[in-house]
N, C-alpha and C positions, 0 to 999 in steps of 0.2 A: 412564249418561250422561243428563244433563238435555237436554231438547229445546232446539234452537237454530234460529234463522232464518238461512238463507243466501240469497244472491241469485245466480241463475243467468241468464246472458244467452243468449237464443235469438233469432236473427234480429233482432239489434240492439235487443231489448227485455229489460228486467230483470224477473225474476219472483222474488218472495220465496217460499221453500219452507221449511217446518218439517221438520227432521230429528231423529231420535232417537238416532242412533249415527254413529260415524265411518265405519263400513262403508256405511251408507245414503248418507252425504255423498259418499263416494268413488264409489259406483255412479252417483249422479246426475251427478257431474262427468264420469264416463266417458260417460254418456248424452248430455250436452251436447256433448262432443267428437264423438261419433258423429253427432249431428244436424247439427252444423256441417259435418262432412265431407260428409254427404249433401246439404245445402243448397248447398255449394260445387260439388259434382258436377252438381247440377241447374242451377245458375246458369251453369255453363260449357257445359253441353250443350244448353240451351234459351235462347231469346232472351226470357226473362221478366224484367221489371224489378220487378214488385210482389213484395215479400218474402212477403206473405200467400199468393200463388199458389205460391211455392216451398215454403212450409211445408205447404200443402195437398197438393202433389205428394209431398213427403217423407212425410207422414202416410199417404197412400194406399199408397205403396210399403211402408212398415213394417207397415201393417195386413195387406196381402197376404202378406207374409213370415210374420207371426204366424199367420194362418189356415192357411197352408201347413204350418207347423210343427205346429199343432194336428192337422191331418188326418194328418200323418205319425205323430204320437204315438198317435192313435187306431188306426192300422193296426199300429204296433209293439205296442201293448198287446193288440190282438186276436190277432196272431200269437203273442205270448208266452203268452197264455191257451190258444190251440189247442195249442201245443207242450207246455205243462204238462199239459193234459188228456190228450194222447197218452201222455206219460210215466207219468201216474197210471194210465191204463187198462192200459198194458203191465205195470206193477208189480202191479196187482190181478189180472191174468190169471195172473201167475206165482205168486201166493199161492193160487189156487184149484186 
């Protein structure tokens, strides 16, 4: 697929984005819906009128979630490696 420019609206502003596939386009559209839902939740939960402040709060929340997921993945990877090491050690002991 050739690259195309699509326009995505976030917090009442349009942003041109170049996409290279339909899959990428669909993912970005889902992301825009996700962001819109987050912004709606923040605007109803807080008395903030400035859209920029809502976007900043949304961005902070998403960054926190990403960092938490990264930490979880590090733990999972470490646990998986420890488990694999134990199984390999046990197997090597059986061979000797």
